[in-house]
C-alpha positions in Angstrom: -139.6 258.5 86.0 -141.0 260.6 89.1 -138.4 259.2 91.3 -136.3 260.8 89.2 -138.3 264.0 89.0 -138.8 264.6 92.2 -134.9 263.8 92.9 -134.1 266.2 90.7 -135.9 268.7 92.4 -134.2 268.2 95.7 -130.7 268.3 94.0 -131.6 271.8 93.3 -133.4 273.1 96.5 -131.4 275.2 99.2 -129.8 274.0 102.2 -128.5 274.9 105.3 -124.6 276.5 104.7 -123.6 273.8 106.8 -125.9 271.0 107.3 -125.8 268.9 110.1 -124.4 265.0 109.2 -127.0 262.2 110.3 -126.4 259.1 112.0 -129.8 257.2 111.9 -128.4 253.7 114.6 -131.5 250.9 114.4 -131.0 247.8 116.2 -132.3 244.7 115.1 -135.3 242.8 117.5 -134.5 245.3 120.3 -137.0 245.5 122.9 -138.0 249.0 124.4 -136.6 247.7 127.9 -133.7 246.2 126.6 -131.0 248.9 127.5 -129.8 250.8 130.3 -131.2 253.6 130.8 -134.9 252.0 131.2 -133.0 248.0 132.5 -129.7 248.4 134.5 -129.5 245.1 134.3 -128.2 245.6 130.6 -124.7 247.0 130.0 -125.3 250.1 127.2 -122.9 252.9 128.6 -122.8 254.7 125.2 -126.7 254.4 124.5 -127.0 255.6 128.0 -124.5 258.5 127.1 -127.0 259.4 124.0 -129.5 259.7 126.0 -127.6 261.9 128.5 -126.6 263.6 126.0 -129.6 264.1 123.8 -133.7 264.1 123.9 -135.4 260.3 124.8 -139.3 259.7 123.5 -140.9 257.6 126.1 -143.6 256.8 123.8 -141.8 256.2 120.4 -143.1 253.3 118.0 -141.8 250.9 115.2 -144.7 251.7 112.2 -144.4 247.4 112.2 -144.4 244.7 115.0 -141.5 243.0 112.5 -138.1 243.9 110.5 -138.9 244.5 106.7 -142.5 246.4 106.9 -141.2 248.6 109.5 -138.2 249.2 107.6 -140.0 249.6 104.5 -142.3 252.1 106.1 -139.3 253.7 108.0 -137.4 254.5 104.4 -140.5 255.4 102.5 -141.8 257.4 105.2 -145.2 256.0 105.1 -148.0 253.5 106.2 -147.6 250.0 104.9 -150.6 249.9 103.0 -148.9 252.4 100.1 -145.9 250.2 99.7 -147.5 246.5 100.6 -144.5 245.6 102.1 -146.9 244.0 105.7 -144.8 241.1 106.9 -141.5 238.9 106.2 -142.4 236.6 103.3 -145.5 235.0 103.1 -148.8 236.3 104.7 -150.7 232.9 105.3 -148.4 231.9 108.0 -149.3 229.2 110.5 -151.4 226.1 110.4 -153.9 226.7 107.4 -156.6 225.4 109.3 -156.3 227.8 111.9 -156.8 230.6 110.1 -160.1 231.4 109.1 -160.0 234.1 106.6 -157.4 234.6 103.5 -155.2 237.3 104.2 -153.6 239.3 102.0 -150.7 238.4 99.7 -147.8 240.6 101.1 -144.6 242.0 98.7 -141.9 241.3 100.2 -139.6 244.6 99.0 -139.8 248.1 99.0 -140.7 248.8 95.0 -136.9 250.2 94.3 -139.0 252.8 92.2 -140.2 254.7 95.6 -138.0 257.1 96.6 -136.5 256.4 100.1 -134.5 258.8 102.5 -131.5 258.0 101.7 -132.6 259.3 98.0 -133.8 262.6 99.0 -130.2 263.4 101.0 -128.1 262.2 98.6 -130.3 264.2 95.7 -129.3 266.8 98.9 -125.8 266.7 98.8 -125.2 264.4 101.1 -123.0 261.1 101.2 -124.8 258.2 102.3 -123.6 255.1 103.5 -126.1 251.5 104.4 -123.9 248.8 107.1 -125.7 246.1 108.3 -129.4 245.2 107.5 -130.9 246.2 104.6 -133.8 243.9 104.2 -136.4 246.4 101.9 -134.8 245.5 98.4 -131.6 243.5 97.1 -128.8 246.3 97.4 -129.4 249.5 99.4 -126.8 250.9 96.1 -130.1 250.7 94.9 -132.4 252.9 96.6 -130.5 255.6 97.7 -127.1 255.2 99.3 -123.4 255.2 97.5 -121.9 253.0 99.6 -123.2 249.7 101.4 -121.5 247.4 103.7 -123.2 243.7 104.1 -127.0 244.7 103.1 -129.2 242.7 101.1 -132.8 241.5 101.0 -131.8 238.5 103.7 -133.5 239.2 106.8 -131.1 237.5 109.2 -127.5 237.8 110.3 -126.4 234.8 107.1 -122.9 233.1 108.1 -123.6 234.3 111.9 -121.8 237.2 113.7 -118.0 235.8 113.8 -116.0 235.8 111.0 -115.5 233.8 109.4 -118.7 234.1 108.1 -120.3 230.7 106.2 -122.0 232.6 103.5 -124.0 236.2 102.5 -122.8 239.5 101.1 -119.6 239.6 104.5 -117.5 236.6 103.3 -115.4 239.2 101.6 -114.4 240.2 104.6 -113.0 236.6 105.7 -109.6 237.6 104.6 -109.7 240.7 106.0 -109.9 239.6 109.4 -109.2 237.2 111.7 -110.9 234.2 113.3 -113.7 235.7 116.1 -113.8 239.3 115.0 -117.7 240.0 115.3 -119.5 242.3 112.7 -119.8 245.3 115.2 -116.8 245.6 114.8 -116.2 245.3 110.9 -119.0 248.1 110.9 -116.9 250.1 113.1 -114.4 250.6 111.5 -115.7 250.8 107.6 -118.6 253.4 109.5 -114.9 255.1 111.1 -113.2 255.1 107.4 -116.5 255.9 105.5 -116.6 259.0 108.1 -112.5 260.4 107.7 -113.1 260.3 104.0 -116.1 262.6 103.6 -115.7 264.4 106.7 -115.7 268.1 104.8 -119.1 266.8 103.1 -122.2 266.0 105.2 -123.2 262.4 105.5 -125.9 260.5 106.1 -124.5 257.1 108.1 -127.4 254.5 108.2 -126.0 252.2 110.8 -128.3 248.6 110.8 -127.2 246.4 113.0 -127.6 242.8 112.8 -127.7 242.7 116.7 -130.0 240.4 118.7 -130.7 239.1 116.2 -131.6 235.6 115.9 -129.2 233.1 115.9 -128.0 234.1 119.1 -124.2 233.9 119.5 -122.6 234.4 122.7 -120.0 237.1 122.9 -117.3 235.4 124.9 -115.9 238.7 127.3 -119.3 239.9 128.1 -121.1 236.9 128.5 -119.9 235.6 131.6 -121.4 238.9 133.4 -125.1 238.1 133.1 -125.1 234.8 134.0 -126.8 236.0 137.6 -128.2 239.5 137.1 -131.7 238.0 136.0 -131.5 238.3 132.0 -130.6 235.8 129.3 -127.0 236.2 129.4 -126.1 235.7 125.7 -128.8 238.2 124.7 -127.4 240.7 127.2 -123.8 239.8 125.5 -124.6 240.5 122.3 -126.6 243.7 124.1 -123.6 245.2 125.1 -121.6 244.3 122.2 -123.2 246.2 119.9 -123.5 249.2 122.0 -119.1 248.8 121.9 -119.7 249.7 118.4 -121.8 252.4 118.8 -119.6 253.8 121.2 -116.7 253.5 118.5 -119.1 255.3 116.1 -119.6 258.3 118.8 -115.9 258.3 119.2 -114.6 259.4 115.7 -117.3 262.2 115.4 -116.3 263.7 118.9 -112.0 263.1 117.3 -113.0 264.8 114.3 -114.8 267.3 115.5 -117.9 266.5 114.1 -120.2 266.0 117.6 -121.9 269.7 117.4 -122.9 269.5 113.5 -123.9 265.7 114.1 -127.5 264.5 114.9 -127.7 261.0 115.9 -131.0 259.1 116.0 -131.2 255.5 117.8 -133.5 253.3 117.8 -134.6 249.7 117.1 -137.1 247.9 114.0 -139.3 246.2 116.5 -140.0 244.9 119.8 -137.8 242.6 121.8 -138.8 238.5 121.2 -140.9 237.6 124.0 -139.1 234.4 124.8 -135.5 235.9 125.1 -136.5 239.2 126.9 -139.9 239.8 129.0 -140.8 243.8 127.8 -143.1 244.3 131.0 -144.5 246.3 131.7 -145.6 246.6 128.1 -147.4 243.4 126.6 -146.0 240.6 124.2 -143.1 241.4 121.7 -141.7 240.8 118.1 -145.1 240.2 115.6 -147.3 241.6 118.7 -149.8 245.1 118.2 -150.2 245.5 121.5 -147.5 248.0 123.0 -144.6 245.0 123.2 -144.2 244.2 119.8 -144.2 248.3 118.6 -143.2 250.9 121.4 -139.7 251.3 121.1 -136.3 252.8 123.0 -136.0 256.2 121.0 -133.0 258.6 121.7 -132.4 261.9 119.7 -128.4 263.8 120.4 -127.9 266.8 118.1 -125.1 269.1 120.6 -127.1 273.1 120.1 -130.5 272.1 119.1 -131.1 269.2 121.1 -131.3 270.1 124.4 -129.1 267.6 126.9 -131.3 265.1 129.1 -134.6 265.7 127.6 -137.8 263.8 127.5 -140.4 264.3 125.1 -143.7 262.5 125.9 -145.4 262.7 122.9 -146.4 259.8 120.9 -143.5 259.4 117.8 -143.8 256.8 114.7 -141.1 255.8 112.8 -142.0 257.5 109.6 -141.5 260.9 111.0 -137.9 260.1 110.5 -137.8 260.8 107.0 -139.1 263.8 107.3 -137.4 264.6 110.7 -134.2 264.5 108.5 -134.6 266.5 105.8 -136.0 269.1 107.8 -133.0 268.9 109.7 -130.8 268.9 106.8 -132.5 272.3 105.2 -134.2 270.2 102.4 -137.3 271.1 100.7 -139.8 268.2 101.8 -140.7 266.3 98.0 -143.6 268.2 96.8 -144.6 264.8 94.2 -144.0 262.5 97.4 -146.9 262.1 99.9 -145.2 261.4 103.6 -147.1 260.0 106.0 -145.2 261.4 108.8 -144.0 264.1 110.0 -141.0 266.6 111.2 -140.1 266.0 114.8 -138.0 269.2 115.2 -140.0 271.4 116.5 -140.1 268.3 119.0 -136.5 268.2 119.3 -136.0 271.7 119.8 -138.7 272.4 121.6 -139.9 275.6 119.8 -143.9 274.0 120.2 -145.5 271.1 119.0 -146.6 269.2 117.0 -149.9 269.0 115.4 -152.6 266.4 117.4 -152.7 262.9 115.5 -153.4 259.5 115.3 -151.2 256.5 115.3 -151.8 253.9 112.8 -150.6 249.7 112.2 -152.2 247.8 109.2 -151.7 243.9 109.9 -154.2 242.1 107.3 -152.1 239.3 107.8 -151.2 235.6 109.7 -148.0 235.7 111.7 -147.8 232.4 113.6 -146.8 232.1 117.3 -142.9 230.8 118.4 -143.5 227.0 118.8 -143.8 225.5 122.4 -143.1 229.8 123.8 -146.3 231.9 125.2 -146.0 235.1 123.3 -148.7 236.5 125.8 -150.8 237.3 123.0 -154.4 236.2 122.8 -153.7 232.8 121.8 -151.2 230.5 121.5 -151.4 230.3 117.5 -150.6 233.6 116.1 -148.6 236.4 117.4 -150.3 238.5 114.8 -154.1 237.8 113.4 -155.4 239.9 111.1 -156.5 243.7 112.1 -155.7 247.3 112.5 -154.6 249.5 115.4 -154.4 252.7 116.0 -152.9 255.1 119.3 -154.5 258.5 119.8 -153.9 260.4 123.5 -154.2 257.6 125.9 -156.4 255.3 124.0 -155.4 252.3 122.3 -157.7 250.7 120.0 -157.4 247.2 117.9 -159.2 245.9 116.1 -159.6 242.0 114.0 -160.8 241.0 111.1 -161.5 237.5 112.2 -164.9 238.1 114.3 -165.0 241.8 114.1 -163.8 242.6 117.1 -163.0 245.9 119.3 -160.6 245.9 122.1 -160.2 249.4 123.5 -157.3 249.8 125.9 -156.7 253.4 128.0 -152.7 253.4 128.0 -153.0 256.0 131.1 -153.8 253.3 133.6 -153.5 249.9 131.9 -149.7 250.0 130.0 -150.1 246.4 130.0 -153.6 246.3 127.7 -155.3 243.7 130.2 -157.8 245.1 130.7 -160.9 245.6 127.6 -162.9 248.6 128.2 -164.7 248.5 125.2 -167.6 247.6 126.8 -167.1 250.3 129.2 -167.0 253.6 126.6 -168.6 252.2 123.3 -169.1 255.5 122.3 -165.8 256.2 122.7 -164.6 253.0 120.7 -167.1 253.7 118.2 -166.1 256.8 117.3 -161.9 255.5 117.1 -163.1 252.7 115.1 -164.8 254.8 112.5 -161.7 256.9 112.6 -160.2 254.2 111.6 -162.2 252.5 109.0 -161.7 256.6 107.7 -158.5 256.0 107.5 -157.8 252.9 105.7 -160.2 253.8 103.3 -157.7 257.0 102.4 -154.6 255.0 102.2 -157.1 252.6 100.4 -155.8 249.4 103.0 -157.2 246.2 101.8 -159.4 244.2 104.1 -159.6 241.0 103.8 -163.0 239.4 103.9 -162.6 235.8 102.5 -163.0 232.6 104.1 -160.7 230.3 104.1 -161.6 226.9 103.0 -158.9 225.2 104.2 -160.7 226.0 108.3 -161.0 223.6 110.7 -163.1 225.0 114.2 -162.3 221.5 114.9 -158.3 221.5 114.0 -158.0 225.2 116.2 -160.1 224.1 119.3 -157.5 221.1 119.4 -153.7 222.8 118.7 -155.1 225.6 121.3 -155.7 222.5 123.5 -152.4 220.7 123.5 -150.4 224.6 123.1 
């Protein structure tokens, strides 16, 4: 009921005479070091085009270190404790005998009653389409989208990347496309069709690629060029294929005469998988709350509003997208809904700063390590153990609930988070810890404290030794 009232109010709000189209491109499991403008070993000319024509955010963060919670936060504009989506699936992952406490129960998907950015934009007169990975519910059409191409509750590309798809929501395209057609090409076709049909009204296009989520599948026309480049050739071929699809969408925007009135934001949902692609100088990767698991590539293009080849070093986070898109569209912020992010429009237009703030992460769950792989985390058993983290300025604080351990890193001199300086700067560590506790209290964030009766210290020691 509250959601319906809010949407009705938004629908009555005044908008600009020509509200911009908004194209939000979200890659899956793409690390910050997996795009050409950060790593020339990857060929991403169209993503690099966005960077050259727009603003690069050097310190952009996902609101969570893996898929479902990150998407739930971005779409709702809210931190995890407000909706309870903390991980993918169950929260008690990993060997039970090596978990010291009982984690908080996870909510798998965003409640359809929670207003999404698509709900708000649709109520404000936008025609909305989702393409690709949703993972925030069973059907994007129940969460603000007029059109859904391939999105459901699945977190992986069910049926594979190429036709004929062997299951999942994309099987309807098996009869429409020849064998060997890539998902990226289908998404480009459908996005182009949608833009052509709705060019005379404001559009919100959520292009949420499954690329480069596993299972990795080589793209034949690209994979060969990477065999001697020092990167995972199959992975690199998938990145280039995604970039090709992005290029087709960008070209169509220009062909339709819509470039100057279209805001394009490109980013990823979490860090890259370290076993596939090193994120150095950042530590670890997907599933970890070290920088390699949450720092993202992010560029925004909006001709006439965003200066080309500009750079912003202010830390930003995915929950900022909801208020940013509404602000860009000239739509009012929903009075009865809490938005934890802020509009980035002052940064994008270089019209002024945003208020100094602290960014937070809360993960009261366990996430097991990849089998036989060094995730460059604290131990070989888990990418994530229950805890919280924050970033304030140059400082990054981690707190772990199993033992109350605090780790403080100075990102100004230690991007790799290798030197814990909590003992060197105890006052700063305690100051930030108090801030973290205050934030958790305001969020009513659950903290697990119940001892796990299955925990066996000997089993944990043996597992560590065997790893």
